[in-house]
C-alpha positions in Angstrom: 17.0 -65.7 16.6 16.7 -62.0 16.2 18.8 -59.8 18.5 16.4 -57.3 20.2 19.3 -55.1 21.2 20.2 -54.6 17.5 16.7 -53.4 16.7 16.9 -51.0 19.6 20.2 -49.6 18.3 18.6 -49.1 14.8 15.6 -47.4 16.3 17.8 -45.0 18.3 19.9 -44.2 15.2 16.8 -43.4 13.2 15.4 -41.4 16.1 18.6 -39.3 16.2 19.4 -39.1 12.5 16.0 -38.0 11.2 15.9 -34.8 13.4 19.5 -34.0 12.4 18.7 -34.4 8.7 15.5 -32.4 9.0 17.3 -29.6 10.9 20.1 -29.5 8.4 17.7 -29.3 5.4 15.6 -26.7 7.2 18.6 -24.5 7.9 19.7 -24.6 4.3 16.1 -23.7 3.2 16.0 -20.9 5.8 19.3 -19.4 4.5 17.9 -19.6 1.0 14.8 -17.7 2.1 16.9 -15.0 3.7 19.3 -14.5 0.8 16.5 -14.4 -1.7 18.7 -15.6 -4.6 16.0 -18.0 -5.8 12.2 -17.6 -5.8 10.7 -18.5 -2.5 8.3 -20.9 -4.2 11.2 -22.9 -5.7 13.0 -23.0 -2.3 9.9 -24.2 -0.5 9.2 -27.0 -3.0 12.8 -28.1 -3.1 12.8 -28.2 0.7 9.8 -30.5 0.8 11.3 -32.7 -1.9 14.6 -33.1 0.1 12.6 -34.0 3.2 11.0 -36.8 1.1 14.2 -38.0 -0.5 15.9 -38.4 2.9 12.9 -40.5 4.1 11.6 -37.9 6.6 8.2 -37.7 5.0 6.3 -39.8 2.4 5.7 -38.7 -1.3 2.0 -38.1 -0.5 3.1 -35.5 2.1 4.8 -33.6 -0.7 2.0 -33.7 -3.2 -1.2 -33.6 -1.2 -0.8 -30.0 0.2 -1.2 -28.6 -3.4 -4.8 -29.9 -3.4 -5.6 -28.6 0.1 -8.6 -26.3 0.8 -6.2 -23.4 1.5 -4.3 -23.6 -1.7 -7.5 -23.8 -3.7 -8.8 -20.8 -1.8 -5.6 -18.8 -2.6 -5.8 -19.6 -6.3 -9.5 -18.8 -6.4 -9.2 -15.5 -4.6 -6.3 -14.5 -6.9 -8.6 -15.0 -9.9 -11.4 -13.1 -8.2 -9.1 -10.2 -7.4 -7.8 -10.0 -10.9 -11.4 -10.1 -12.2 -12.1 -7.0 -10.1 -9.2 -5.2 -11.8 -9.9 -6.6 -15.3 -13.5 -5.2 -15.2 -12.2 -1.8 -14.1 -14.1 -1.9 -10.8 -11.0 -1.1 -8.7 -9.9 1.6 -11.0 -13.3 3.3 -10.8 -13.0 3.3 -7.0 -9.4 4.7 -7.2 -10.3 7.4 -9.7 -13.3 8.5 -7.6 -11.0 8.9 -4.6 -8.4 10.9 -6.4 -10.9 13.2 -7.9 -12.8 13.9 -4.7 -9.7 14.7 -2.6 -8.4 17.2 -5.1 -5.0 18.8 -4.4 -5.2 18.3 -0.6 -2.3 15.9 -0.1 -2.9 15.3 3.6 -6.6 14.5 3.0 -5.6 12.3 0.1 -3.2 10.3 2.3 -5.8 9.8 5.0 -8.4 8.6 2.5 -5.8 6.3 0.8 -4.9 4.7 4.2 -8.5 3.6 4.8 -9.5 2.7 1.2 -6.3 0.8 0.3 -6.4 -1.1 3.7 -10.0 -2.1 3.0 -9.4 -3.3 -0.5 -6.2 -5.1 0.6 -8.3 -7.0 3.2 -10.0 -8.9 0.3 -7.8 -8.4 -2.8 -4.2 -9.0 -3.6 -2.0 -6.3 -1.9 0.3 -6.1 -4.9 -2.7 -5.6 -7.3 -4.1 -2.8 -5.1 -0.8 -1.0 -5.1 -0.4 -1.6 -8.8 -3.7 0.2 -9.6 -3.0 3.2 -7.3 0.5 4.0 -8.3 -0.3 5.1 -11.8 -3.4 7.0 -10.6 -1.2 8.9 -8.1 1.5 9.5 -10.7 -1.1 11.1 -13.0 -2.5 13.2 -10.2 1.0 14.4 -9.3 1.8 15.5 -12.8 -1.4 17.5 -13.0 -1.4 19.0 -9.5 1.5 21.5 -10.0 3.4 20.0 -7.1 0.6 20.0 -4.6 0.6 16.1 -4.7 3.8 14.2 -4.9 4.6 10.6 -5.6 7.2 10.5 -2.9 4.7 11.6 -0.2 2.0 9.1 -1.3 3.6 6.0 -2.6 5.0 4.6 0.6 1.7 5.4 2.5 -0.1 3.2 -0.1 2.4 0.4 0.3 2.2 0.4 4.1 -1.6 0.6 4.1 -1.9 -2.4 1.8 0.2 -4.5 4.1 -1.7 -3.4 7.2 -5.0 -4.0 5.5 -3.8 -7.5 4.7 -3.9 -8.2 8.4 -7.6 -7.8 8.7 -9.0 -11.0 7.2 -8.0 -14.6 6.4 -7.8 -13.7 2.7 -5.8 -10.5 3.2 -2.3 -11.8 2.9 -0.2 -15.0 2.4 1.2 -15.5 6.0 -2.3 -16.2 7.4 -3.1 -18.5 4.5 0.2 -20.3 5.1 -0.7 -20.6 8.8 -4.2 -21.9 7.9 -2.7 -24.5 5.6 -0.5 -25.8 8.5 -3.4 -25.7 10.9 -5.4 -27.9 8.5 -2.8 -30.7 9.0 -3.3 -30.6 12.8 -6.1 -32.7 14.3 -6.0 -31.1 17.7 -6.1 -27.4 16.8 -9.0 -25.5 15.1 -8.6 -23.4 12.0 -8.7 -19.6 11.8 -12.0 -17.9 11.1 -12.3 -15.4 8.2 -12.6 -12.3 10.5 -10.4 -13.5 13.4 -7.4 -11.4 12.5 -9.6 -8.3 12.3 -9.6 -8.0 16.1 -6.0 -6.8 15.8 -5.9 -5.8 12.1 -8.6 -3.1 12.1 -7.2 -1.3 15.1 -3.8 -1.3 13.4 -5.4 0.4 10.4 -6.8 3.1 12.7 -3.3 3.4 14.3 -1.7 3.9 10.9 -4.2 6.7 10.0 -3.4 8.4 13.4 0.3 7.9 12.8 0.2 9.7 9.5 -2.2 12.4 10.8 -0.1 13.3 13.8 3.5 12.7 12.7 3.9 10.6 9.6 3.2 13.3 7.0 5.5 15.8 8.6 8.2 13.1 9.1 8.0 12.2 5.4 8.5 15.8 4.3 11.6 15.9 6.5 13.1 12.5 5.6 12.2 12.5 1.9 14.7 15.2 1.0 15.4 13.9 -2.5 13.9 15.6 -5.6 10.6 14.3 -6.9 11.3 11.9 -9.7 9.9 12.9 -13.0 9.2 9.4 -14.4 8.0 6.3 -12.7 7.7 2.9 -14.4 4.2 1.9 -13.2 1.6 0.0 -15.1 -0.1 2.2 -17.7 -3.6 3.4 -16.9 -6.3 1.4 -18.6 -8.6 3.1 -21.0 -12.1 3.7 -19.6 -13.9 1.2 -21.8 -15.1 -1.3 -19.2 -18.6 -2.8 -19.2 -20.7 -1.4 -16.3 -22.6 -4.7 -16.2 -19.4 -6.6 -15.6 -18.2 -4.1 -12.9 -21.5 -4.6 -11.0 -21.4 -8.4 -11.6 -17.9 -8.8 -10.2 -18.7 -6.6 -7.2 -21.8 -8.8 -6.5 -19.7 -12.0 -6.7 -17.1 -10.5 -4.4 -19.7 -9.5 -1.9 -21.3 -12.9 -2.0 -17.9 -14.5 -1.5 -17.3 -12.4 1.6 -20.7 -13.2 3.0 -20.2 -17.0 2.5 -16.7 -16.8 4.0 -18.2 -15.1 7.1 -21.2 -17.4 7.4 -19.2 -20.5 6.9 -21.7 -21.9 4.4 -19.0 -24.2 2.8 -15.3 -24.5 3.2 -13.2 -21.5 2.2 -11.8 -23.4 -0.9 -15.3 -24.3 -2.1 -16.5 -20.7 -1.8 -13.5 -19.3 -3.5 -13.6 -21.8 -6.3 -17.3 -21.1 -6.9 -16.6 -17.3 -7.1 -13.7 -17.9 -9.5 -15.9 -20.0 -11.8 -18.7 -17.4 -11.7 -16.2 -14.7 -12.7 -15.1 -16.8 -15.7 -18.6 -17.8 -16.7 -20.0 -14.3 -16.6 -17.1 -13.0 -18.7 -15.6 -10.8 -15.9 -12.2 -12.4 -16.7 -11.3 -14.9 -19.5 -10.3 -18.4 -18.8 -6.8 -17.8 -20.2 -6.3 -14.6 -18.2 -7.6 -16.2 -15.1 -4.8 -18.8 -15.1 -2.1 -16.5 -16.3 -2.9 -14.2 -13.4 -2.3 -16.9 -10.8 0.7 -16.2 -8.5 2.4 -19.6 -8.8 5.2 -18.5 -6.5 2.7 -18.0 -3.7 1.0 -21.3 -4.4 4.4 -23.1 -4.4 5.4 -21.5 -1.1 2.1 -22.6 0.4 2.3 -26.2 -0.8 6.1 -26.5 -0.1 5.8 -25.0 3.3 3.1 -27.5 4.3 5.5 -30.3 3.3 8.4 -28.8 5.3 6.1 -28.3 8.3 5.0 -31.9 8.2 8.6 -33.1 8.0 9.7 -30.9 11.0 6.8 -32.2 13.0 7.3 -35.9 12.1 11.0 -35.7 12.8 10.4 -34.2 16.2 12.4 -31.0 15.5 9.5 -28.6 16.3 8.7 -30.4 19.5 12.4 -30.3 20.6 12.6 -26.6 20.0 9.3 -26.0 21.8 10.5 -28.1 24.8 13.7 -26.1 24.9 11.9 -22.8 25.0 9.5 -24.1 27.7 12.4 -25.4 29.8 14.3 -22.2 29.4 11.5 -20.0 30.6 9.8 -22.6 32.8 6.5 -24.5 32.4 4.7 -21.7 34.4 5.7 -19.1 31.8 3.0 -16.5 31.2 1.2 -16.9 27.8 1.8 -13.2 27.3 5.6 -13.7 27.6 5.4 -16.4 24.9 3.3 -14.1 22.7 5.9 -11.4 23.0 8.8 -13.7 22.1 6.9 -14.9 19.0 5.7 -11.4 18.0 9.2 -9.9 18.1 10.8 -12.9 16.4 8.3 -13.0 13.6 8.5 -9.2 13.1 12.3 -9.2 12.9 12.4 -12.1 10.5 9.5 -10.6 8.5 11.6 -7.6 7.8 14.6 -9.5 6.5 13.0 -12.4 4.6 9.7 -13.3 3.0 6.9 -12.8 5.4 5.2 -15.9 4.0 8.4 -18.0 4.6 8.5 -16.6 8.1 5.0 -17.8 8.8 5.8 -21.2 7.4 8.8 -21.4 9.8 7.2 -20.2 13.0 3.6 -21.4 12.8 4.4 -25.1 13.6 6.5 -23.8 16.6 3.6 -21.7 17.8 1.3 -24.7 17.7 3.8 -26.9 19.5 4.4 -24.2 22.2 0.7 -23.9 22.9 0.2 -27.6 23.1 3.3 -28.0 25.3 2.0 -25.3 27.8 -1.5 -26.8 27.8 -3.2 -23.7 26.3 -5.0 -22.9 23.1 -2.3 -22.5 20.4 -4.5 -20.2 18.2 -3.4 -16.9 20.0 0.2 -17.9 19.4 -0.6 -18.7 15.7 -2.3 -15.3 15.4 0.7 -13.7 17.0 3.0 -15.2 14.4 0.7 -14.1 11.5 0.4 -10.5 12.8 4.1 -10.3 13.5 5.0 -11.5 10.0 2.9 -8.8 8.5 4.5 -6.0 10.6 7.2 -5.6 8.1 7.6 -1.9 7.2 11.2 -1.1 8.2 12.6 -2.6 4.9 11.3 -2.9 1.4 12.5 -6.4 0.8 10.0 -8.7 2.7 6.7 -7.7 1.2 6.1 -7.2 -2.6 3.7 -4.1 -2.1 6.5 -2.2 -0.3 9.1 -3.3 -2.9 6.8 -1.9 -5.7 6.8 1.6 -4.0 10.6 1.9 -4.5 9.8 3.4 -7.9 9.0 6.5 -6.0 12.7 7.1 -5.6 13.0 5.9 -2.0 16.3 4.9 -0.4 16.5 1.8 1.8 16.9 4.0 4.9 13.7 6.0 4.1 11.7 2.8 4.9 13.6 2.4 8.2 12.9 6.0 9.2 9.3 6.4 8.2 8.1 2.8 8.1 10.3 1.7 10.9 8.7 4.1 13.4 5.3 2.8 12.6 6.7 -0.7 12.8 7.6 -0.1 16.4 4.3 1.5 17.2 2.3 -1.3 15.6 4.5 -3.9 17.4 3.7 -2.3 20.7 0.0 -2.1 19.8 -0.1 -5.7 18.8 1.6 -6.8 22.0 -1.4 -5.2 23.8 -4.2 -6.1 21.5 -3.5 -9.9 21.1 -3.5 -10.7 24.8 -6.6 -8.6 25.3 -8.4 -10.2 22.3 -7.8 -13.7 23.7 -8.0 -13.0 27.4 -4.4 -14.1 28.0 
């Protein structure tokens, strides 16, 4: 006869051991994310595999995320974005801006803020920065000192990150959050323009910041000499096909319209756009696959596995319960938003903002469910907070790229840090207003 008390003991041991193992693995992964000694993609996949090896999740939970709608969308949008640059469409836009603003540096910076933000809402932030840096370097050399790399590079980097806050396709934190939302049966997914309610006002705030104080602050803080040589991608020869430029722009416009209208799933729309780019010759098949950012794809897939493990083991629910018990069940949703916003912004400045989103999104969902409110405002708070990372150059690749302008680490803290505080305050007001909290 079986002893029921023995089964009860085994059940209790499993109930205790799994959360402890999941927490230990997660802490190791988190430390690895912060130290950045290994690629974030490798760390994320390794974390998911460890969760499987210790029996916290099933093998299918590790593999299936890589075929999710969000991961397919990311890969497709990367191909579409690279097709825009391969055809020269982005360079034509950039060159037109540089020519029309002439040697007026203040006007140039203001135009760059809006144009770079707009492009980054739909294309890879890093790719946008990569196309503008050599253009600005060329303009600086020919302007006789009227335009400088040190006064324009950081503005481009910050604008690309802010612009990434405007749409679902703008940056990887929201795609990570979307992937995690897709694993939840009780919470809806983010819409394509949902982040724009906060993102677009932040772009306007950035323009106002540079117009009122940012440009003057830069001239005071950037007291180092203008560097004479910058290792930026060489400017392409102007031998692109006009037909292909028009074609890729039409494909991108159609993609945005379909994203907005919700005709098909985001992954289906993105995949269709990528296939059309290859079939029309806007980008070759080989270049399309070589241009994929496999690190980002691995972060997304691995993060979904880790998130599933933390949920199945009960770790996320335990942390959410602890926060709720600390502040009380009657805690204002605005208070929870502020806690998540500050936490995500701080972590976003010291580690990968994608990894930060992977860590905090499940917690945001659990907090919303635990308080009996819609978790989406909390998820949006995490995404926006992760992208408010301007005080250091280490968390976001676009800002890291601008270091070729000769900036010191403290330059980002002084110029980007001030806007970081302003945008944090603005987001703390805009998010509750947008969702009626």
